[in-house]
C-alpha positions as CSV (number, residue, x, y, z in Angstrom):
1,M,0.0,0.0,0.0
2,D,1.4,3.4,-0.9
3,A,1.8,6.2,1.5
4,A,-1.2,8.2,0.3
5,T,-3.5,5.2,0.5
6,L,-2.2,4.3,4.0
7,E,-2.9,7.9,5.1
8,M,-6.5,7.6,3.9
9,V,-6.9,4.3,5.6
10,L,-5.5,5.6,8.9
11,T,-7.8,8.6,8.7
12,A,-10.9,6.5,8.0
13,Y,-10.0,4.3,11.0
14,D,-9.3,7.2,13.3
15,E,-12.4,9.2,12.4
16,T,-14.6,6.1,12.8
17,F,-13.0,5.1,16.0
18,Q,-13.4,8.6,17.5
19,D,-17.0,8.8,16.4
20,A,-17.8,5.4,18.0
21,V,-16.1,6.3,21.3
22,G,-17.9,9.7,21.2
23,V,-21.3,8.0,21.2
24,G,-20.3,5.7,24.1
25,R,-19.0,2.5,22.5
26,V,-16.3,0.7,24.3
27,E,-12.8,0.9,22.7
28,D,-12.9,-2.7,21.5
29,M,-16.1,-2.2,19.6
30,A,-14.9,1.2,18.3
31,H,-11.7,-0.5,17.1
32,R,-13.7,-3.1,15.2
33,E,-15.8,-0.4,13.6
34,G,-12.7,1.6,12.6
35,V,-11.1,-1.5,11.0
36,T,-14.3,-2.1,9.0
37,A,-14.4,1.5,7.8
38,A,-10.7,1.4,6.9
39,A,-11.2,-1.9,5.0
40,M,-14.2,-0.5,3.1
41,L,-12.2,2.5,2.1
42,L,-9.3,0.4,0.9
43,A,-11.6,-1.8,-1.1
44,A,-13.2,1.2,-2.7
45,V,-10.1,3.1,-3.7
46,T,-8.1,0.1,-4.8
47,G,-10.7,-2.2,-6.3
48,I,-9.6,-5.2,-4.3
49,E,-12.1,-7.7,-2.8
50,D,-13.5,-6.9,0.6
51,A,-11.9,-9.9,2.2
52,A,-8.5,-9.0,0.8
53,A,-8.9,-5.4,2.0
54,L,-9.8,-6.6,5.5
55,A,-6.8,-8.8,5.6
56,E,-4.5,-5.9,4.5
57,V,-6.0,-3.6,7.1
58,G,-5.6,-6.3,9.7
59,K,-1.8,-6.0,9.2
60,I,-1.8,-2.3,10.3
61,D,-0.8,-1.5,13.8
62,F,-3.2,1.5,14.3
63,K,-1.8,2.4,17.7
64,A,1.7,2.7,16.4
65,N,0.5,4.9,13.5
66,K,-1.2,7.6,15.7
């Protein structure tokens, strides 16, 4: 994944995570929602299958990329 795509994926994750926490979801659930949003974005911008996008996003250490 190139740097620009990674930045978009990280942003999608972070915004979704923050929104979920903001409405009272526990961090574990917010993380899962963020990962789903990030994978959906990756699939949309790259054209890869949803499962492949989810696997790719699953490799990202979101805490290290904050």
